[in-house]
Structures are given as structure tokens and as C-alpha cells.
C-alpha positions as CSV (number, residue, x, y, z in Angstrom):
1,M,148.8,153.9,54.9
2,S,147.5,151.7,57.8
3,T,146.0,148.4,57.2
4,C,143.2,147.5,59.4
5,S,143.1,143.8,59.8
6,T,140.0,142.2,60.8
7,R,140.1,139.0,63.0
8,S,137.3,136.9,63.4
9,I,136.4,136.3,66.9
10,R,135.4,132.6,67.6
11,S,133.3,131.8,70.8
12,T,133.7,128.4,72.4
13,G,130.9,128.7,75.0
14,W,127.1,128.1,74.7
15,T,124.6,130.6,73.7
16,L,121.7,131.5,76.0
17,T,119.2,129.9,73.5
18,E,121.3,126.7,73.3
19,L,121.5,126.6,77.1
20,L,117.6,127.2,77.6
21,I,116.8,124.5,75.0
22,S,119.1,122.0,77.1
23,L,117.3,123.0,80.3
24,A,113.9,122.5,78.7
25,L,114.9,119.0,77.3
26,M,116.1,117.9,80.6
27,S,113.2,119.1,82.5
28,V,110.8,117.3,80.2
29,L,113.0,114.1,80.7
30,A,113.0,114.4,84.3
31,A,109.1,114.9,84.4
32,L,108.5,111.7,82.7
33,A,111.3,109.6,84.6
34,L,110.3,110.9,88.1
35,P,106.7,109.1,88.4
36,A,108.0,105.8,87.0
37,Y,111.0,105.8,89.6
38,Q,108.8,106.6,92.3
39,Q,106.3,103.7,91.3
40,Q,109.4,101.4,91.0
41,Q,110.3,102.5,94.7
42,R,106.8,101.7,95.9
43,Q,106.9,98.3,94.3
44,A,110.2,97.5,95.9
45,R,109.1,98.7,99.3
46,R,106.1,96.3,99.2
47,T,108.5,93.5,100.2
48,D,108.7,95.2,103.6
49,G,105.0,95.0,104.3
50,Q,104.9,91.4,103.0
51,A,107.7,90.2,105.1
52,A,106.0,91.7,108.3
53,L,102.8,89.9,107.4
54,L,104.4,86.7,106.8
55,Q,106.2,87.1,110.1
56,V,103.0,87.5,111.8
57,Q,101.8,84.5,110.2
58,M,104.6,82.2,111.6
59,E,104.3,83.9,115.1
60,Q,100.5,83.2,115.0
61,A,101.2,79.5,114.3
62,R,103.6,79.5,117.1
63,W,101.0,81.2,119.4
64,R,98.0,78.9,118.3
65,G,100.3,75.8,119.1
66,S,99.9,76.8,122.8
67,H,96.5,78.5,122.8
68,D,93.0,77.7,122.1
69,H,92.7,80.8,119.7
70,Y,95.0,83.2,117.8
71,A,96.6,86.3,119.2
72,D,94.4,89.4,118.8
73,S,97.5,91.8,119.3
74,L,101.0,92.3,118.0
75,T,102.1,92.8,121.8
76,A,100.9,89.3,122.5
77,L,103.0,87.9,119.7
78,G,106.1,89.8,121.1
79,W,106.3,92.8,118.9
80,S,107.5,96.0,120.5
81,S,106.1,98.1,117.7
82,D,103.4,98.1,115.2
83,R,105.8,99.0,112.3
84,S,107.2,96.7,109.5
85,P,110.9,96.0,109.8
86,L,112.0,98.9,107.5
87,G,109.2,101.1,108.8
88,H,107.2,101.7,105.6
89,Y,104.0,99.9,106.7
90,Q,101.8,100.0,109.9
91,I,100.7,96.3,110.9
92,T,97.4,95.4,112.6
93,L,95.6,92.3,113.7
94,S,91.8,92.0,113.5
95,D,89.1,89.2,113.6
96,A,91.3,87.0,115.7
97,T,89.2,83.9,116.6
98,A,90.0,80.2,117.3
99,D,89.6,79.6,113.5
100,G,91.6,82.6,111.9
101,Y,92.6,86.1,111.8
102,T,93.4,89.0,109.5
103,A,96.7,90.9,109.3
104,Q,97.0,94.2,107.4
105,A,99.8,96.3,106.4
106,V,98.7,100.0,105.6
107,G,101.4,101.9,103.9
108,L,103.0,104.9,105.6
109,F,104.9,107.9,104.1
110,G,105.7,107.2,100.4
111,Q,103.9,103.9,100.5
112,A,100.5,105.6,101.1
113,A,100.6,106.6,97.7
114,D,100.7,102.9,96.5
115,R,96.8,103.1,95.6
116,D,96.3,99.7,94.2
117,C,98.1,97.7,96.8
118,N,97.5,99.7,100.0
119,P,96.7,98.0,102.3
120,L,98.3,94.6,102.0
121,R,96.2,91.8,103.6
122,L,96.9,88.3,104.8
123,S,93.8,86.3,106.2
124,W,94.2,82.9,107.7
125,Q,91.1,80.7,107.8
126,G,90.7,77.3,109.0
127,T,93.7,74.8,109.2
128,A,95.5,75.9,106.3
129,T,93.9,78.3,104.0
130,A,96.0,81.7,103.5
131,I,94.1,84.5,101.4
132,F,96.5,87.1,100.1
133,G,94.5,90.4,99.4
134,A,95.4,94.1,98.5
135,G,93.7,97.3,98.1
136,E,90.0,97.4,98.1
137,Y,89.9,93.5,97.5
138,P,90.1,91.8,100.8
139,D,89.9,88.3,99.5
140,S,91.9,88.6,96.2
141,D,94.8,90.4,94.5
142,P,93.9,91.6,91.1
143,A,96.8,94.1,91.0
144,R,99.2,91.2,91.6
145,C,100.6,93.0,94.6
146,W,101.8,89.6,96.3
147,R,103.8,88.4,93.3
148,R,107.2,87.2,94.2
């Protein structure tokens, strides 16, 4: 008489169902986290545009000290490029007169998606009035893009 012994076979891996459920959960978490991460990156990159506009402000003050008007181009201020230091913004000057000017930083690449704070603006009027604006509001900053 032969005895037939049955052994229980124990698997140590994952089943296909467990693997699919895990992948689905990771996909949902990634879909929720990615937009928040991208927004955080855009907020961090705003400092690049702000730094460029503040640099323009200092160079305009230096220029105005030896001229009877503000510079109407970045090349007059000694800039070799119209990009911010890290290249996330394009800088332009407009409305340069003897009394003031407007400098604007328009987001490029990923910063173009920064809808509330694109473009960043710095307007100088009179002897000491700086106006910080952003987005569709040239004379105000309701989205608090310039907060430090």
C-alpha cells in the first residue's frame, strides 16, 4: 500500500490582483501629487523673475543718476540677454520716461503655466514709488505673487 502524502504548496509572491490594486493606488496618488508639486516649483521659480526685476530697478537708478531719463532697453543697462538669471523669464522694459518706467517678466517654458502671476511687473513712478503687479493686474498683486 502506498501512501500518498499531500503537501501544501505555499506561494510567497504577489498575486496579479494584488499587483494591479497596488499599481492603481500608486497611480491615484501620483495623479494627486504631481499638480501640487508643479505648482510648488512655479512658486519657487518666481524668485528668478523677481530678482531680475529688482536688478533692473537698481540698474535703472544707476542709469538715472547720470542721464535725464530712464533707460528704454536692457542693452542700455548693460544686459547681454533679455532672460532672467536662471532663464525662467523674459525681461522687457516699457514706458521709460524721465519720471518712470515699467519692467515686466514674462514666464517661459514651465513658468508660462503660472496663470495668476504671469507676468510679474515692477513699475517705478516719480522719485520713490515702486508698484509691484502681477497677472492681469498691472497696479496690484491680489494673488500675492511678490510676497517674500
